[in-house]
PDB file as gemmi writes it, atoms N, CA and C in Angstrom:
CRYST1    1.000    1.000    1.000  90.00  90.00  90.00 P 1                      
ATOM      1  N   MET A   1     -67.410 107.623  38.392  1.00  0.00           N  
ATOM      2  CA  MET A   1     -68.176 108.174  36.649  1.00  0.00           C  
ATOM      3  C   MET A   1     -67.703 109.977  36.081  1.00  0.00           C  
ATOM      4  N   PRO A   2     -68.232 109.580  34.834  1.00  0.00           N  
ATOM      5  CA  PRO A   2     -67.561 111.227  33.854  1.00  0.00           C  
ATOM      6  C   PRO A   2     -68.631 112.119  34.444  1.00  0.00           C  
ATOM      7  N   LEU A   3     -67.140 112.889  34.692  1.00  0.00           N  
ATOM      8  CA  LEU A   3     -67.383 114.625  35.391  1.00  0.00           C  
ATOM      9  C   LEU A   3     -67.256 115.084  34.086  1.00  0.00           C  
ATOM     10  N   SER A   4     -68.861 116.072  34.678  1.00  0.00           N  
ATOM     11  CA  SER A   4     -69.477 116.544  33.681  1.00  0.00           C  
ATOM     12  C   SER A   4     -69.012 117.554  33.466  1.00  0.00           C  
ATOM     13  N   GLU A   5     -67.883 118.729  33.457  1.00  0.00           N  
ATOM     14  CA  GLU A   5     -67.307 118.726  33.243  1.00  0.00           C  
ATOM     15  C   GLU A   5     -66.482 118.034  31.711  1.00  0.00           C  
ATOM     16  N   GLU A   6     -65.931 117.148  31.512  1.00  0.00           N  
ATOM     17  CA  GLU A   6     -65.750 116.143  30.513  1.00  0.00           C  
ATOM     18  C   GLU A   6     -66.741 116.054  29.502  1.00  0.00           C  
ATOM     19  N   LEU A   7     -67.501 115.923  29.733  1.00  0.00           N  
ATOM     20  CA  LEU A   7     -68.208 115.783  28.977  1.00  0.00           C  
ATOM     21  C   LEU A   7     -69.063 117.050  28.271  1.00  0.00           C  
ATOM     22  N   LEU A   8     -69.067 118.145  28.626  1.00  0.00           N  
ATOM     23  CA  LEU A   8     -69.208 119.815  28.571  1.00  0.00           C  
ATOM     24  C   LEU A   8     -67.706 119.765  27.809  1.00  0.00           C  
ATOM     25  N   ASP A   9     -67.206 119.134  27.917  1.00  0.00           N  
ATOM     26  CA  ASP A   9     -65.863 119.272  26.997  1.00  0.00           C  
ATOM     27  C   ASP A   9     -65.730 119.707  25.286  1.00  0.00           C  
ATOM     28  N   ILE A  10     -66.108 117.780  25.243  1.00  0.00           N  
ATOM     29  CA  ILE A  10     -66.899 117.317  24.583  1.00  0.00           C  
ATOM     30  C   ILE A  10     -68.017 117.774  23.151  1.00  0.00           C  
ATOM     31  N   ALA A  11     -68.670 117.951  24.242  1.00  0.00           N  
ATOM     32  CA  ALA A  11     -69.812 118.782  23.397  1.00  0.00           C  
ATOM     33  C   ALA A  11     -69.816 120.230  23.808  1.00  0.00           C  
ATOM     34  N   ARG A  12     -68.887 121.206  24.234  1.00  0.00           N  
ATOM     35  CA  ARG A  12     -68.573 122.281  22.796  1.00  0.00           C  
ATOM     36  C   ARG A  12     -67.652 121.846  22.397  1.00  0.00           C  
ATOM     37  N   ALA A  13     -67.212 121.219  21.694  1.00  0.00           N  
ATOM     38  CA  ALA A  13     -65.709 121.252  20.498  1.00  0.00           C  
ATOM     39  C   ALA A  13     -66.961 120.462  19.104  1.00  0.00           C  
ATOM     40  N   ALA A  14     -67.441 119.328  19.499  1.00  0.00           N  
ATOM     41  CA  ALA A  14     -69.081 119.282  19.176  1.00  0.00           C  
ATOM     42  C   ALA A  14     -70.207 120.659  17.828  1.00  0.00           C  
ATOM     43  N   ALA A  15     -70.483 121.764  18.902  1.00  0.00           N  
ATOM     44  CA  ALA A  15     -70.545 122.324  19.194  1.00  0.00           C  
ATOM     45  C   ALA A  15     -70.740 123.290  18.167  1.00  0.00           C  
ATOM     46  N   SER A  16     -69.308 123.418  18.154  1.00  0.00           N  
ATOM     47  CA  SER A  16     -68.581 124.243  17.407  1.00  0.00           C  
ATOM     48  C   SER A  16     -68.298 124.128  16.185  1.00  0.00           C  
ATOM     49  N   ARG A  17     -68.525 122.940  15.780  1.00  0.00           N  
ATOM     50  CA  ARG A  17     -68.636 122.076  14.398  1.00  0.00           C  
ATOM     51  C   ARG A  17     -70.237 122.275  13.773  1.00  0.00           C  
ATOM     52  N   LEU A  18     -71.644 122.544  14.294  1.00  0.00           N  
ATOM     53  CA  LEU A  18     -72.459 123.398  14.295  1.00  0.00           C  
ATOM     54  C   LEU A  18     -72.394 124.846  14.215  1.00  0.00           C  
ATOM     55  N   ASP A  19     -73.405 124.988  12.395  1.00  0.00           N  
ATOM     56  CA  ASP A  19     -74.152 126.523  11.953  1.00  0.00           C  
ATOM     57  C   ASP A  19     -74.492 127.533  13.255  1.00  0.00           C  
ATOM     58  N   LEU A  20     -74.510 128.598  13.544  1.00  0.00           N  
ATOM     59  CA  LEU A  20     -75.049 128.560  14.153  1.00  0.00           C  
ATOM     60  C   LEU A  20     -75.166 129.505  13.730  1.00  0.00           C  
ATOM     61  N   SER A  21     -74.854 130.551  12.732  1.00  0.00           N  
ATOM     62  CA  SER A  21     -75.040 132.145  12.492  1.00  0.00           C  
ATOM     63  C   SER A  21     -76.037 132.844  13.011  1.00  0.00           C  
ATOM     64  N   ALA A  22     -75.801 133.760  12.378  1.00  0.00           N  
ATOM     65  CA  ALA A  22     -76.836 134.510  12.658  1.00  0.00           C  
ATOM     66  C   ALA A  22     -77.991 134.784  12.079  1.00  0.00           C  
ATOM     67  N   ASP A  23     -77.433 134.497  10.264  1.00  0.00           N  
ATOM     68  CA  ASP A  23     -79.004 134.641   9.254  1.00  0.00           C  
ATOM     69  C   ASP A  23     -79.598 132.857   9.875  1.00  0.00           C  
ATOM     70  N   LEU A  24     -79.259 131.870  10.795  1.00  0.00           N  
ATOM     71  CA  LEU A  24     -79.035 130.563  10.294  1.00  0.00           C  
ATOM     72  C   LEU A  24     -81.016 130.751  10.806  1.00  0.00           C  
ATOM     73  N   ARG A  25     -82.097 130.498  10.196  1.00  0.00           N  
ATOM     74  CA  ARG A  25     -83.812 131.374  10.119  1.00  0.00           C  
ATOM     75  C   ARG A  25     -84.201 129.535  11.231  1.00  0.00           C  
ATOM     76  N   PHE A  26     -83.137 128.338  11.677  1.00  0.00           N  
ATOM     77  CA  PHE A  26     -84.748 127.795  12.585  1.00  0.00           C  
ATOM     78  C   PHE A  26     -82.558 126.768  13.213  1.00  0.00           C  
ATOM     79  N   ALA A  27     -82.629 126.188  14.757  1.00  0.00           N  
ATOM     80  CA  ALA A  27     -82.727 125.218  15.305  1.00  0.00           C  
ATOM     81  C   ALA A  27     -81.986 123.700  14.526  1.00  0.00           C  
ATOM     82  N   PRO A  28     -80.725 123.684  14.879  1.00  0.00           N  
ATOM     83  CA  PRO A  28     -80.657 122.793  14.207  1.00  0.00           C  
ATOM     84  C   PRO A  28     -80.894 121.736  14.821  1.00  0.00           C  
ATOM     85  N   THR A  29     -81.961 120.905  14.285  1.00  0.00           N  
ATOM     86  CA  THR A  29     -81.826 119.289  14.849  1.00  0.00           C  
ATOM     87  C   THR A  29     -80.855 118.454  15.817  1.00  0.00           C  
ATOM     88  N   PHE A  30     -81.474 117.350  16.675  1.00  0.00           N  
ATOM     89  CA  PHE A  30     -81.132 116.862  17.041  1.00  0.00           C  
ATOM     90  C   PHE A  30     -80.187 115.328  16.550  1.00  0.00           C  
ATOM     91  N   ALA A  31     -81.030 115.474  15.110  1.00  0.00           N  
ATOM     92  CA  ALA A  31     -80.687 114.253  14.216  1.00  0.00           C  
ATOM     93  C   ALA A  31     -79.538 114.747  13.115  1.00  0.00           C  
ATOM     94  N   LEU A  32     -80.128 116.171  12.884  1.00  0.00           N  
ATOM     95  CA  LEU A  32     -78.180 116.702  12.372  1.00  0.00           C  
ATOM     96  C   LEU A  32     -77.864 117.146  12.772  1.00  0.00           C  
ATOM     97  N   ALA A  33     -77.641 117.269  14.401  1.00  0.00           N  
ATOM     98  CA  ALA A  33     -76.057 117.774  15.072  1.00  0.00           C  
ATOM     99  C   ALA A  33     -75.697 116.743  15.785  1.00  0.00           C  
ATOM    100  N   GLU A  34     -76.802 114.871  15.335  1.00  0.00           N  
ATOM    101  CA  GLU A  34     -75.370 113.912  15.940  1.00  0.00           C  
ATOM    102  C   GLU A  34     -74.558 113.923  13.973  1.00  0.00           C  
ATOM    103  N   GLU A  35     -75.690 113.786  12.698  1.00  0.00           N  
ATOM    104  CA  GLU A  35     -75.373 114.086  11.461  1.00  0.00           C  
ATOM    105  C   GLU A  35     -73.678 114.930  11.873  1.00  0.00           C  
ATOM    106  N   VAL A  36     -73.472 116.122  11.778  1.00  0.00           N  
ATOM    107  CA  VAL A  36     -72.353 116.759  11.904  1.00  0.00           C  
ATOM    108  C   VAL A  36     -71.078 116.061  12.871  1.00  0.00           C  
ATOM    109  N   CYS A  37     -71.938 115.881  14.279  1.00  0.00           N  
ATOM    110  CA  CYS A  37     -71.048 115.703  15.629  1.00  0.00           C  
ATOM    111  C   CYS A  37     -71.513 114.355  15.778  1.00  0.00           C  
ATOM    112  N   GLY A  38     -71.414 113.305  14.596  1.00  0.00           N  
ATOM    113  CA  GLY A  38     -71.322 111.615  15.158  1.00  0.00           C  
ATOM    114  C   GLY A  38     -70.081 111.427  16.035  1.00  0.00           C  
ATOM    115  N   ASP A  39     -68.999 111.804  15.820  1.00  0.00           N  
ATOM    116  CA  ASP A  39     -67.940 111.302  16.560  1.00  0.00           C  
ATOM    117  C   ASP A  39     -68.323 111.720  17.731  1.00  0.00           C  
ATOM    118  N   GLU A  40     -68.102 113.440  18.019  1.00  0.00           N  
ATOM    119  CA  GLU A  40     -68.368 114.244  19.445  1.00  0.00           C  
ATOM    120  C   GLU A  40     -69.711 113.205  20.477  1.00  0.00           C  
ATOM    121  N   TYR A  41     -70.362 113.138  19.551  1.00  0.00           N  
ATOM    122  CA  TYR A  41     -71.029 112.584  20.624  1.00  0.00           C  
ATOM    123  C   TYR A  41     -70.995 110.581  20.348  1.00  0.00           C  
ATOM    124  N   GLU A  42     -70.268 109.762  19.913  1.00  0.00           N  
ATOM    125  CA  GLU A  42     -69.865 109.108  20.540  1.00  0.00           C  
ATOM    126  C   GLU A  42     -68.755 109.255  21.446  1.00  0.00           C  
ATOM    127  N   GLN A  43     -68.395 109.995  21.016  1.00  0.00           N  
ATOM    128  CA  GLN A  43     -67.007 110.021  23.207  1.00  0.00           C  
ATOM    129  C   GLN A  43     -67.629 110.223  23.662  1.00  0.00           C  
ATOM    130  N   MET A  44     -68.790 110.946  24.043  1.00  0.00           N  
ATOM    131  CA  MET A  44     -69.820 110.527  24.905  1.00  0.00           C  
ATOM    132  C   MET A  44     -70.394 109.927  25.692  1.00  0.00           C  
ATOM    133  N   LEU A  45     -71.310 109.039  24.717  1.00  0.00           N  
ATOM    134  CA  LEU A  45     -71.913 107.796  25.139  1.00  0.00           C  
ATOM    135  C   LEU A  45     -70.828 106.973  26.278  1.00  0.00           C  
ATOM    136  N   GLN A  46     -69.483 106.948  24.568  1.00  0.00           N  
ATOM    137  CA  GLN A  46     -68.972 105.684  25.489  1.00  0.00           C  
ATOM    138  C   GLN A  46     -68.003 105.905  26.601  1.00  0.00           C  
ATOM    139  N   LEU A  47     -67.513 107.657  27.586  1.00  0.00           N  
ATOM    140  CA  LEU A  47     -67.115 107.776  28.619  1.00  0.00           C  
ATOM    141  C   LEU A  47     -68.494 107.446  29.615  1.00  0.00           C  
ATOM    142  N   LEU A  48     -69.653 107.816  29.004  1.00  0.00           N  
ATOM    143  CA  LEU A  48     -70.741 107.934  29.875  1.00  0.00           C  
ATOM    144  C   LEU A  48     -71.340 106.013  30.366  1.00  0.00           C  
ATOM    145  N   HIS A  49     -70.762 105.062  29.150  1.00  0.00           N  
ATOM    146  CA  HIS A  49     -71.263 103.764  29.204  1.00  0.00           C  
ATOM    147  C   HIS A  49     -69.524 103.403  30.132  1.00  0.00           C  
ATOM    148  N   GLU A  50     -68.391 103.967  30.176  1.00  0.00           N  
ATOM    149  CA  GLU A  50     -67.563 104.119  30.910  1.00  0.00           C  
ATOM    150  C   GLU A  50     -67.746 103.856  32.508  1.00  0.00           C  
ATOM    151  N   ASP A  51     -69.140 104.785  32.972  1.00  0.00           N  
ATOM    152  CA  ASP A  51     -69.396 104.949  34.291  1.00  0.00           C  
ATOM    153  C   ASP A  51     -70.250 103.241  34.815  1.00  0.00           C  
ATOM    154  N   GLU A  52     -69.962 103.221  36.552  1.00  0.00           N  
ATOM    155  CA  GLU A  52     -69.508 102.557  37.196  1.00  0.00           C  
ATOM    156  C   GLU A  52     -70.365 102.238  37.542  1.00  0.00           C  
ATOM    157  N   VAL A  53     -72.392 102.632  37.242  1.00  0.00           N  
ATOM    158  CA  VAL A  53     -73.221 102.947  37.382  1.00  0.00           C  
ATOM    159  C   VAL A  53     -73.991 101.506  36.109  1.00  0.00           C  
ATOM    160  N   PHE A  54     -74.009 102.793  35.284  1.00  0.00           N  
ATOM    161  CA  PHE A  54     -74.400 101.784  34.661  1.00  0.00           C  
ATOM    162  C   PHE A  54     -74.098 101.342  33.428  1.00  0.00           C  
ATOM    163  N   ALA A  55     -74.824 100.048  32.787  1.00  0.00           N  
ATOM    164  CA  ALA A  55     -73.895  99.822  31.962  1.00  0.00           C  
ATOM    165  C   ALA A  55     -74.060  99.479  31.257  1.00  0.00           C  
ATOM    166  N   PRO A  56     -72.580  99.032  30.122  1.00  0.00           N  
ATOM    167  CA  PRO A  56     -72.595  99.306  28.471  1.00  0.00           C  
ATOM    168  C   PRO A  56     -74.475  98.712  27.997  1.00  0.00           C  
ATOM    169  N   VAL A  57     -74.559  99.345  27.691  1.00  0.00           N  
ATOM    170  CA  VAL A  57     -76.264  98.367  26.661  1.00  0.00           C  
ATOM    171  C   VAL A  57     -75.532  97.949  25.683  1.00  0.00           C  
ATOM    172  N   ASP A  58     -75.792  96.803  25.071  1.00  0.00           N  
ATOM    173  CA  ASP A  58     -75.468  95.675  24.553  1.00  0.00           C  
ATOM    174  C   ASP A  58     -76.825  95.437  22.975  1.00  0.00           C  
ATOM    175  N   LEU A  59     -76.537  96.452  21.606  1.00  0.00           N  
ATOM    176  CA  LEU A  59     -78.603  97.378  21.380  1.00  0.00           C  
ATOM    177  C   LEU A  59     -77.757  95.500  20.475  1.00  0.00           C  
ATOM    178  N   GLU A  60     -77.195  94.982  20.566  1.00  0.00           N  
ATOM    179  CA  GLU A  60     -76.830  93.705  19.416  1.00  0.00           C  
ATOM    180  C   GLU A  60     -78.231  91.922  20.726  1.00  0.00           C  
ATOM    181  N   ARG A  61     -77.420  91.898  22.268  1.00  0.00           N  
ATOM    182  CA  ARG A  61     -78.627  91.871  22.941  1.00  0.00           C  
ATOM    183  C   ARG A  61     -79.382  91.716  23.076  1.00  0.00           C  
ATOM    184  N   GLN A  62     -79.779  92.897  22.814  1.00  0.00           N  
ATOM    185  CA  GLN A  62     -81.535  93.498  23.076  1.00  0.00           C  
ATOM    186  C   GLN A  62     -82.301  93.031  21.994  1.00  0.00           C  
ATOM    187  N   GLU A  63     -81.712  92.940  20.813  1.00  0.00           N  
ATOM    188  CA  GLU A  63     -82.321  92.413  19.761  1.00  0.00           C  
ATOM    189  C   GLU A  63     -82.250  90.957  19.814  1.00  0.00           C  
ATOM    190  N   ARG A  64     -81.595  90.422  20.558  1.00  0.00           N  
ATOM    191  CA  ARG A  64     -81.520  88.626  20.649  1.00  0.00           C  
ATOM    192  C   ARG A  64     -82.526  88.870  22.054  1.00  0.00           C  
ATOM    193  N   ASP A  65     -82.276  88.945  22.782  1.00  0.00           N  
ATOM    194  CA  ASP A  65     -83.404  88.929  23.924  1.00  0.00           C  
ATOM    195  C   ASP A  65     -84.750  89.453  23.163  1.00  0.00           C  
ATOM    196  N   VAL A  66     -84.957  90.941  22.080  1.00  0.00           N  
ATOM    197  CA  VAL A  66     -86.498  90.570  22.191  1.00  0.00           C  
ATOM    198  C   VAL A  66     -86.794  89.284  20.900  1.00  0.00           C  
ATOM    199  N   GLU A  67     -86.252  88.577  20.253  1.00  0.00           N  
ATOM    200  CA  GLU A  67     -86.890  87.891  19.394  1.00  0.00           C  
ATOM    201  C   GLU A  67     -86.526  86.549  20.303  1.00  0.00           C  
ATOM    202  N   ALA A  68     -86.000  86.100  21.060  1.00  0.00           N  
ATOM    203  CA  ALA A  68     -85.822  85.003  21.855  1.00  0.00           C  
ATOM    204  C   ALA A  68     -87.613  85.107  22.828  1.00  0.00           C  
ATOM    205  N   ILE A  69     -88.285  85.653  23.363  1.00  0.00           N  
ATOM    206  CA  ILE A  69     -89.176  86.453  23.907  1.00  0.00           C  
ATOM    207  C   ILE A  69     -90.921  86.864  22.470  1.00  0.00           C  
ATOM    208  N   LYS A  70     -90.079  87.346  21.603  1.00  0.00           N  
ATOM    209  CA  LYS A  70     -90.664  86.665  20.056  1.00  0.00           C  
ATOM    210  C   LYS A  70     -91.491  85.354  20.203  1.00  0.00           C  
ATOM    211  N   ASP A  71     -89.613  84.406  20.345  1.00  0.00           N  
ATOM    212  CA  ASP A  71     -90.324  82.972  19.497  1.00  0.00           C  
ATOM    213  C   ASP A  71     -91.297  82.240  20.191  1.00  0.00           C  
ATOM    214  N   ALA A  72     -91.167  82.707  22.112  1.00  0.00           N  
ATOM    215  CA  ALA A  72     -91.574  82.166  22.936  1.00  0.00           C  
ATOM    216  C   ALA A  72     -93.868  82.700  22.909  1.00  0.00           C  
ATOM    217  N   LEU A  73     -94.256  83.788  21.735  1.00  0.00           N  
ATOM    218  CA  LEU A  73     -95.303  83.380  21.795  1.00  0.00           C  
ATOM    219  C   LEU A  73     -96.089  83.102  20.603  1.00  0.00           C  
ATOM    220  N   THR A  74     -96.977  83.488  20.959  1.00  0.00           N  
ATOM    221  CA  THR A  74     -97.940  83.801  19.567  1.00  0.00           C  
ATOM    222  C   THR A  74     -98.320  84.570  19.262  1.00  0.00           C  
ATOM    223  N   ASP A  75     -98.310  84.927  17.974  1.00  0.00           N  
ATOM    224  CA  ASP A  75     -98.176  85.567  17.076  1.00  0.00           C  
ATOM    225  C   ASP A  75     -98.749  87.122  17.126  1.00  0.00           C  
ATOM    226  N   ASP A  76     -99.973  86.770  18.098  1.00  0.00           N  
ATOM    227  CA  ASP A  76    -100.469  88.098  18.385  1.00  0.00           C  
ATOM    228  C   ASP A  76     -99.731  88.705  19.756  1.00  0.00           C  
ATOM    229  N   GLN A  77     -99.448  88.125  20.495  1.00  0.00           N  
ATOM    230  CA  GLN A  77     -98.375  88.419  21.411  1.00  0.00           C  
ATOM    231  C   GLN A  77     -97.110  88.797  20.516  1.00  0.00           C  
ATOM    232  N   GLN A  78     -96.284  87.944  19.964  1.00  0.00           N  
ATOM    233  CA  GLN A  78     -95.032  89.578  19.173  1.00  0.00           C  
ATOM    234  C   GLN A  78     -95.672  90.284  18.827  1.00  0.00           C  
ATOM    235  N   GLU A  79     -96.381  90.925  18.563  1.00  0.00           N  
ATOM    236  CA  GLU A  79     -97.025  91.855  17.542  1.00  0.00           C  
ATOM    237  C   GLU A  79     -96.888  92.556  19.019  1.00  0.00           C  
ATOM    238  N   LEU A  80     -97.766  92.636  20.339  1.00  0.00           N  
ATOM    239  CA  LEU A  80     -97.515  93.952  20.914  1.00  0.00           C  
ATOM    240  C   LEU A  80     -95.881  94.173  21.654  1.00  0.00           C  
ATOM    241  N   VAL A  81     -95.459  92.554  21.449  1.00  0.00           N  
ATOM    242  CA  VAL A  81     -94.188  92.690  21.513  1.00  0.00           C  
ATOM    243  C   VAL A  81     -92.964  94.169  20.681  1.00  0.00           C  
ATOM    244  N   GLU A  82     -93.529  93.556  19.123  1.00  0.00           N  
ATOM    245  CA  GLU A  82     -92.810  94.803  18.261  1.00  0.00           C  
ATOM    246  C   GLU A  82     -93.336  95.905  18.520  1.00  0.00           C  
ATOM    247  N   ASP A  83     -94.656  96.579  18.948  1.00  0.00           N  
ATOM    248  CA  ASP A  83     -95.565  97.222  19.165  1.00  0.00           C  
ATOM    249  C   ASP A  83     -94.153  97.449  20.889  1.00  0.00           C  
ATOM    250  N   LEU A  84     -94.024  97.753  21.551  1.00  0.00           N  
ATOM    251  CA  LEU A  84     -93.621  98.586  23.371  1.00  0.00           C  
ATOM    252  C   LEU A  84     -92.107  98.063  22.403  1.00  0.00           C  
ATOM    253  N   VAL A  85     -91.493  97.612  21.286  1.00  0.00           N  
ATOM    254  CA  VAL A  85     -90.105  97.788  21.200  1.00  0.00           C  
ATOM    255  C   VAL A  85     -90.013  99.440  20.613  1.00  0.00           C  
ATOM    256  N   ASP A  86     -90.562  99.139  19.271  1.00  0.00           N  
ATOM    257  CA  ASP A  86     -91.491 100.505  18.230  1.00  0.00           C  
ATOM    258  C   ASP A  86     -91.371 101.796  19.714  1.00  0.00           C  
ATOM    259  N   ASN A  87     -92.163 101.502  20.537  1.00  0.00           N  
ATOM    260  CA  ASN A  87     -92.667 102.877  21.067  1.00  0.00           C  
ATOM    261  C   ASN A  87     -91.178 103.578  22.270  1.00  0.00           C  
ATOM    262  N   GLN A  88     -90.853 102.361  22.187  1.00  0.00           N  
ATOM    263  CA  GLN A  88     -89.348 102.721  23.294  1.00  0.00           C  
ATOM    264  C   GLN A  88     -88.209 103.417  22.639  1.00  0.00           C  
ATOM    265  N   SER A  89     -87.437 102.950  21.366  1.00  0.00           N  
ATOM    266  CA  SER A  89     -87.719 103.484  20.624  1.00  0.00           C  
ATOM    267  C   SER A  89     -87.964 104.217  20.249  1.00  0.00           C  
ATOM    268  N   ARG A  90     -89.066 104.741  20.489  1.00  0.00           N  
ATOM    269  CA  ARG A  90     -89.728 106.346  20.219  1.00  0.00           C  
ATOM    270  C   ARG A  90     -89.254 106.969  21.002  1.00  0.00           C  
ATOM    271  N   HIS A  91     -89.637 106.943  21.966  1.00  0.00           N  
ATOM    272  CA  HIS A  91     -89.347 107.780  23.206  1.00  0.00           C  
ATOM    273  C   HIS A  91     -88.225 107.884  23.549  1.00  0.00           C  
ATOM    274  N   VAL A  92     -87.228 106.982  23.954  1.00  0.00           N  
ATOM    275  CA  VAL A  92     -85.662 107.725  23.558  1.00  0.00           C  
ATOM    276  C   VAL A  92     -84.818 108.957  22.500  1.00  0.00           C  
ATOM    277  N   TRP A  93     -85.956 108.420  21.448  1.00  0.00           N  
ATOM    278  CA  TRP A  93     -85.509 109.048  20.472  1.00  0.00           C  
ATOM    279  C   TRP A  93     -85.600 110.626  20.692  1.00  0.00           C  
ATOM    280  N   LEU A  94     -87.854 110.949  21.647  1.00  0.00           N  
ATOM    281  CA  LEU A  94     -87.830 112.345  21.998  1.00  0.00           C  
ATOM    282  C   LEU A  94     -87.004 112.244  23.058  1.00  0.00           C  
ATOM    283  N   GLN A  95     -86.603 111.630  24.017  1.00  0.00           N  
ATOM    284  CA  GLN A  95     -85.725 112.455  24.790  1.00  0.00           C  
ATOM    285  C   GLN A  95     -84.702 113.093  24.586  1.00  0.00           C  
ATOM    286  N   GLN A  96     -83.906 112.063  23.665  1.00  0.00           N  
ATOM    287  CA  GLN A  96     -83.016 112.714  22.535  1.00  0.00           C  
ATOM    288  C   GLN A  96     -82.843 114.262  22.258  1.00  0.00           C  
ATOM    289  N   GLU A  97     -83.973 113.947  21.969  1.00  0.00           N  
ATOM    290  CA  GLU A  97     -84.722 116.147  21.219  1.00  0.00           C  
ATOM    291  C   GLU A  97     -84.695 116.395  22.162  1.00  0.00           C  
ATOM    292  N   ALA A  98     -85.414 116.231  22.936  1.00  0.00           N  
ATOM    293  CA  ALA A  98     -85.517 117.555  24.258  1.00  0.00           C  
ATOM    294  C   ALA A  98     -84.134 117.304  24.866  1.00  0.00           C  
ATOM    295  N   ALA A  99     -83.331 116.776  25.400  1.00  0.00           N  
ATOM    296  CA  ALA A  99     -82.061 117.043  26.181  1.00  0.00           C  
ATOM    297  C   ALA A  99     -81.131 117.366  25.292  1.00  0.00           C  
ATOM    298  N   PHE A 100     -80.940 117.826  23.386  1.00  0.00           N  
ATOM    299  CA  PHE A 100     -80.326 118.250  23.221  1.00  0.00           C  
ATOM    300  C   PHE A 100     -81.410 120.008  22.870  1.00  0.00           C  
ATOM    301  N   HIS A 101     -82.263 120.116  23.217  1.00  0.00           N  
ATOM    302  CA  HIS A 101     -82.716 121.177  23.457  1.00  0.00           C  
ATOM    303  C   HIS A 101     -83.338 122.365  24.158  1.00  0.00           C  
ATOM    304  N   LEU A 102     -82.916 121.204  25.065  1.00  0.00           N  
ATOM    305  CA  LEU A 102     -83.108 122.370  26.561  1.00  0.00           C  
ATOM    306  C   LEU A 102     -81.482 122.127  26.625  1.00  0.00           C  
ATOM    307  N   GLY A 103     -80.655 121.724  26.236  1.00  0.00           N  
ATOM    308  CA  GLY A 103     -79.269 121.958  25.754  1.00  0.00           C  
ATOM    309  C   GLY A 103     -79.270 123.539  25.254  1.00  0.00           C  
ATOM    310  N   LEU A 104     -79.163 122.679  23.849  1.00  0.00           N  
ATOM    311  CA  LEU A 104     -79.745 124.650  23.241  1.00  0.00           C  
ATOM    312  C   LEU A 104     -79.446 126.493  23.789  1.00  0.00           C  
ATOM    313  N   ALA A 105     -80.880 125.990  24.324  1.00  0.00           N  
ATOM    314  CA  ALA A 105     -81.147 126.561  24.874  1.00  0.00           C  
ATOM    315  C   ALA A 105     -80.716 127.207  25.779  1.00  0.00           C  
ATOM    316  N   VAL A 106     -80.402 126.164  26.834  1.00  0.00           N  
ATOM    317  CA  VAL A 106     -79.683 127.542  28.290  1.00  0.00           C  
ATOM    318  C   VAL A 106     -78.416 128.004  27.130  1.00  0.00           C  
ATOM    319  N   GLY A 107     -78.116 127.145  26.495  1.00  0.00           N  
ATOM    320  CA  GLY A 107     -76.117 127.719  26.471  1.00  0.00           C  
ATOM    321  C   GLY A 107     -77.366 129.159  25.003  1.00  0.00           C  
ATOM    322  N   LEU A 108     -77.774 129.734  24.615  1.00  0.00           N  
ATOM    323  CA  LEU A 108     -78.351 129.950  23.854  1.00  0.00           C  
ATOM    324  C   LEU A 108     -78.973 131.384  25.502  1.00  0.00           C  
ATOM    325  N   ARG A 109     -79.158 131.089  25.788  1.00  0.00           N  
ATOM    326  CA  ARG A 109     -79.642 131.637  27.499  1.00  0.00           C  
ATOM    327  C   ARG A 109     -78.256 132.176  27.721  1.00  0.00           C  
ATOM    328  N   LEU A 110     -77.087 130.966  27.739  1.00  0.00           N  
ATOM    329  CA  LEU A 110     -76.327 131.637  28.653  1.00  0.00           C  
ATOM    330  C   LEU A 110     -75.083 133.027  27.480  1.00  0.00           C  
ATOM    331  N   ALA A 111     -76.097 132.831  25.829  1.00  0.00           N  
ATOM    332  CA  ALA A 111     -74.906 133.894  25.448  1.00  0.00           C  
ATOM    333  C   ALA A 111     -75.838 135.167  25.370  1.00  0.00           C  
ATOM    334  N   GLU A 112     -76.796 135.363  26.020  1.00  0.00           N  
ATOM    335  CA  GLU A 112     -77.727 136.397  25.592  1.00  0.00           C  
ATOM    336  C   GLU A 112     -77.809 137.432  27.285  1.00  0.00           C  
ATOM    337  N   LEU A 113     -76.974 136.686  27.619  1.00  0.00           N  
ATOM    338  CA  LEU A 113     -76.545 137.431  29.858  1.00  0.00           C  
ATOM    339  C   LEU A 113     -74.883 137.232  29.551  1.00  0.00           C  
ATOM    340  N   GLY A 114     -74.443 137.059  28.541  1.00  0.00           N  
ATOM    341  CA  GLY A 114     -72.586 137.513  28.423  1.00  0.00           C  
ATOM    342  C   GLY A 114     -72.066 136.505  28.959  1.00  0.00           C  
ATOM    343  N   ARG A 115     -72.182 135.059  29.268  1.00  0.00           N  
ATOM    344  CA  ARG A 115     -71.706 134.351  30.331  1.00  0.00           C  
ATOM    345  C   ARG A 115     -71.363 132.920  29.198  1.00  0.00           C  
ATOM    346  N   SER A 116     -70.280 133.050  30.072  1.00  0.00           N  
ATOM    347  CA  SER A 116     -69.197 131.424  29.316  1.00  0.00           C  
ATOM    348  C   SER A 116     -70.204 130.453  30.338  1.00  0.00           C  
ATOM    349  N   PRO A 117     -70.343 129.150  29.313  1.00  0.00           N  
ATOM    350  CA  PRO A 117     -70.774 128.020  29.453  1.00  0.00           C  
ATOM    351  C   PRO A 117     -70.234 127.577  31.088  1.00  0.00           C  
ATOM    352  N   ARG A 118     -68.647 127.739  30.813  1.00  0.00           N  
ATOM    353  CA  ARG A 118     -67.223 127.262  31.194  1.00  0.00           C  
ATOM    354  C   ARG A 118     -66.851 128.118  32.672  1.00  0.00           C  
ATOM    355  N   PRO A 119     -66.658 127.439  33.818  1.00  0.00           N  
ATOM    356  CA  PRO A 119     -66.329 127.962  34.826  1.00  0.00           C  
ATOM    357  C   PRO A 119     -64.509 128.999  34.619  1.00  0.00           C  
ATOM    358  N   PRO A 120     -64.468 130.195  35.455  1.00  0.00           N  
ATOM    359  CA  PRO A 120     -63.328 130.522  34.668  1.00  0.00           C  
ATOM    360  C   PRO A 120     -62.360 129.371  35.799  1.00  0.00           C  
ATOM    361  N   ARG A 121     -61.509 128.905  35.726  1.00  0.00           N  
ATOM    362  CA  ARG A 121     -60.342 128.155  36.401  1.00  0.00           C  
ATOM    363  C   ARG A 121     -59.328 129.033  36.923  1.00  0.00           C  
TER     364      ARG A 121                                                      
END                                                                             
């Protein structure tokens, strides 16, 4: 299982690329962070995918499975499957947004307290 410290090292590298200057008028969104820090985000996902507890996510397989299920259903039932898939995608996106903003808030709180998020070695 990847160590939290390994993930934090990658996250810190990504965070250093974001504009968090004092004159910033809004917190960056997850979408902006993903755009600016896409490489680091992919590194973190890859590290998590290598975890023995979780199997890698195979989006192509997922799409094939959804299409196979839809092919076996009536038109009305196919719409239900499409609605379910769309809703699940929105759910995952909202979870990512929430996790990103919680991480940002924790980092800002630590900065206010004058603490480094990295434990001393």
